C-alpha positions in Angstrom: -27.6 80.6 151.2 -30.4 80.2 148.3 -33.2 76.9 147.9 -35.8 75.8 145.7 -39.4 74.9 146.8 -41.7 74.7 144.3 -45.0 74.3 146.3 -44.0 76.9 149.0 -45.3 79.6 147.2 -48.9 81.3 146.8 -49.9 83.0 143.7 -47.5 85.0 141.8 -45.1 85.2 144.4 -41.3 83.6 143.4 -39.4 84.6 146.4 -38.9 84.6 150.1 -35.9 85.3 152.7 -36.1 83.6 155.8 -33.0 84.5 157.7 -30.5 83.2 156.4 -32.2 81.5 153.4 -33.7 82.8 150.5 -36.5 80.9 149.1 -37.3 80.3 145.4 -40.1 78.8 143.6 -38.1 77.9 140.6 -34.6 77.3 140.0 -34.3 79.0 137.0 -34.8 82.1 139.4 -31.3 82.1 140.4 -30.4 84.1 137.9 -32.9 86.4 138.2 -30.0 89.1 139.3 -33.3 91.9 140.5 -35.1 89.7 142.5 -32.1 88.0 144.5 -31.2 91.7 145.4 -34.5 92.1 146.5 -34.3 89.0 149.1 -30.6 90.1 149.7 -32.4 93.6 151.3 -34.7 91.7 152.9 -32.1 89.7 154.8 -30.3 92.8 155.4 -33.3 94.1 156.9 -33.8 90.9 159.1 -30.2 91.0 160.5 -30.3 94.7 162.0 -33.6 93.6 163.3 -32.2 90.8 165.2 -34.4 88.7 163.1 -37.7 88.4 165.3 -38.8 92.0 165.5 -38.3 92.0 161.9 -41.3 89.4 161.9 -43.1 90.8 164.4 -42.7 94.2 162.7 -43.5 93.1 159.5 -46.9 91.1 160.3 -47.8 94.1 162.5 -47.4 96.8 159.7 -49.4 94.5 157.1 -52.2 93.9 159.3 -52.3 97.4 160.1 -52.1 98.5 156.5 -54.7 95.3 155.6 -57.5 97.4 158.1 -56.1 101.0 156.7 -56.7 100.1 152.9 -59.2 96.7 153.4 -56.9 95.1 151.1 -54.0 92.9 151.6 -52.6 92.6 148.7 -52.2 96.7 148.5 -51.2 96.5 152.3 -48.4 93.6 151.5 -46.8 96.5 148.6 -47.1 99.2 151.5 -45.0 97.5 153.6 -42.0 99.9 154.7 -39.5 96.6 154.6 -41.2 95.9 150.6 -41.1 99.7 149.7 -37.2 99.8 150.3 -37.0 96.7 148.4 -39.0 97.4 145.6 -37.1 101.1 145.3 -33.7 99.5 144.9 -33.7 96.2 144.1 -32.3 97.3 140.4 -29.7 99.0 142.3 -26.8 96.5 142.7 -24.7 98.5 144.8 -27.3 99.3 147.2 -26.5 97.5 150.3 -23.3 98.8 149.6 -23.9 101.9 150.6 -27.5 101.8 152.0 -27.7 103.1 156.1 -28.7 101.2 158.7 -32.6 100.9 159.3 -32.7 102.3 155.9 -36.5 100.8 155.8 -37.5 104.1 158.3 -37.5 106.1 155.1 -40.2 104.5 153.8 -42.5 104.0 156.4 -44.4 107.5 156.5 -44.1 107.5 152.5 
């Protein structure tokens, strides 16, 4: 289910997945197939990790990488979940062929 909340987002962020919803900054973004696919990849990650562990791992990895890079945005870009989503967001068939725990391939890259 896709919901629009204009005042929910910080700076350039336009989408967010919180199981089972996709939140968007603007209604027009519903037509952005790449963005929606990116967020659906996150929903799949959340589902396979039984939701709460996903958020714990996501935040832990972000904190660790923020310390490592001394840059919170660079840390965000290098979270394994984000790497997987960004690398495959343009492939509209990705979720059909994706292997379980596909994000693990991006953990050490």
